[in-house]
C-alpha positions, 0 to 999 in steps of 0.5 A: 290501215296502212294507208291512212297511217301513211299519211298520218306519219308524212303528215307529222313528219312534214310539221316537225321539220323533216325534209321532204325525201326523208319524210317521204321515205321514213313514212313509207317504210314504217307503214310498210313494216307495221301496217302491211305484209309486204316485204321490205326488200321492195324499198330497195328495188323499187328505189334503185328502178325509180332512178334507174331510167334512161329518160330520168337522166335527162333530169340532172343533164337539163339541170347542169345546162341551166346553171352554166347557162346563168353563170356563162353569159347566156342568160345576161344576153336573153336579158338585153334580147328581151330588152330590146323587144319590149322597153317601149311599154309602161313597166318596161323593166319589170316586163323585160323581167318575165319575157327573160324568165320566159326564154330562159325557161325554154333554155333550163326548163328549171323555175328555181334556176330561172328565178336565180339567173335572172333575178341575179340581174333584174332585181337589182336593175328593178330597184334603180327604176323605183320598184318595191324589192318586194314587188321585183322579187315577186315578178321573178318568182312568177316569171320562174314558174314558166320554166317548168311549162314551155319545154324543155320541162323537167316536170314533163319529163318526169310526168312521162317517165311515171305514165309512159305518155310521150315527152316530145308530145308534151313538150309540144303541148307546153308551148301555148300554155307557157306563153299564154301564162307568161303574156298574162303576167306581162299585161298584168305588170303593166297595169300594176305600174300604171296604177303605181306609177312606177317605170312609166314611158312618159316619165323617161321620156319627159325631156326627150325630144319627139322623134318621127314614127319612122325614125323611132322604128328604124332605131328599134329595129336597129336595137333589136338587130344588135341584141339578136346578134350578140344572143344569137348562139344563146337564142339558137339553144333552144331551136338545136334542142327542141328541133332535135328532138321534134326531127327524131335526131336525139331523144329528149334525154341526148337533148339534155346532153346535147343542151350541157355541151352546147352551153358549155362551148358557148360559155367557155370558147364564144362568150368566154364569160365562164372559165375552167374554175367556174365549171368545176363549181358549176359541176359540184353545185349541179351534182349536190343538187341532183343528189338531192332530186335522185333520193327524192325521185327514188323514194317517191316511186317507192312511195307510188308503188306502195300506193298502188299495191294498196289500190289507192289509185283505184280508190280515187278514181271511184271517188272522183267518178262519185263526186261528179259524171262531169269531167268539168267538176272532176277537173275542178276538184283535182286542181283543187287537189294539186294546188294543196299539194303543191304548197307543201311538196316539191314538184318531183315528188308530187308528180311521181306520187300523184301522176299515176294515181289521178291519171286512170281517174281522168282517162275514164272521163275522156281527158287526154293524158297529155292535156292532164299532164300540162294541167299537172305541170301548171299546178305544181308550177304555181305550187313553186310561188305558194307558201310555205313550200314556194322554193322560187319565194326564197330564191327570189327574197334571198336575191332581194335581200328582203323578208319573204313575208313582205311578198305576201302583198304582191303574191296574193294577186299573182297567184290569183292571176295564175289561177285564172290562166290555170282555169283557162288551160284547164278548160280549153284543151285545144291549147295543149293540143294544138300542135299534136 
């Protein structure tokens, strides 16, 4: 009785507009009090234990690092570097936006931070090139979902903390799937620009004289070299962070702290695009965001614990194994479940709640827990661009100054493309496990 009551209450609270954190906490406490014999004291115990973790401390630090990078000139130099790499293709500026999102995602680990930082710079530029504002916003939103996949990733930190899976191995597992998704989105943008006739290379070169191939290549290499030199310190960040983790110099949590210190030094003293007053505002904004995340994380832990006590994971395992003996079918069912969950829940509570429940089921079928972590991360990253939750969509619409409804005609094809990428990642585990 307790579990059905829990989900009914949770559904009602979400429908009437109660914030997700309060809905999860309220539903758990009411179900525990009225339909269970459990001591209410465990609410505070597990809420505290959910956030009192050295591993979880990486989350606010990566958030802070991402915010500093977006305002401290690092994001701008990443955009310039991406432009130097791929400004010769059709739909170049859209491709630049997507590649910049991939690079910035590798620094911040946050989808929303990526969409906000890159979107604020690239959406106005895409509008100047003739892009539909709704399409420009959509590109940035879907580019932002690569952030939670390419390491360092907040999703992997959460998954590792809730399932005791190695976070450094999860980071390694996310490299190829993240690159795959980014490349698929870049190819899709090129095709769509060719079909619409927007931002074509021939249009920008109509009046230009033909340049010999050798000279053109030399000019391109010089441009890339200049952008690399200008953005050297920004591009060095993932090398320091990931290199330090994989070499054993520091843990993922310590790497997050290093990322903060590094981004402050580069922004204040090297690029000098940030002032001390900007740093104060950055700390303040991140503190507010972390307060919300910590509340979600704490009560998501209580929710997950309550489900465990009520033997829900065992029930899910029995259900999924009863559906089919094939891991391919079970993974397809899980993908559908996670895509639906991603439409309504933030990544934080979704991972904390769903990972401990679903992992035992897939492990019984021989699915590697690291590979499953990547599957979860990709699913819930797509949730960032799926209404009604779709927080990346709200960010993109706000930056582009448009109504979110105008983006739907572009969201659908990109979401389908994202699902195709998800299926490839799901059924080709070698992509995730290549570096393990």
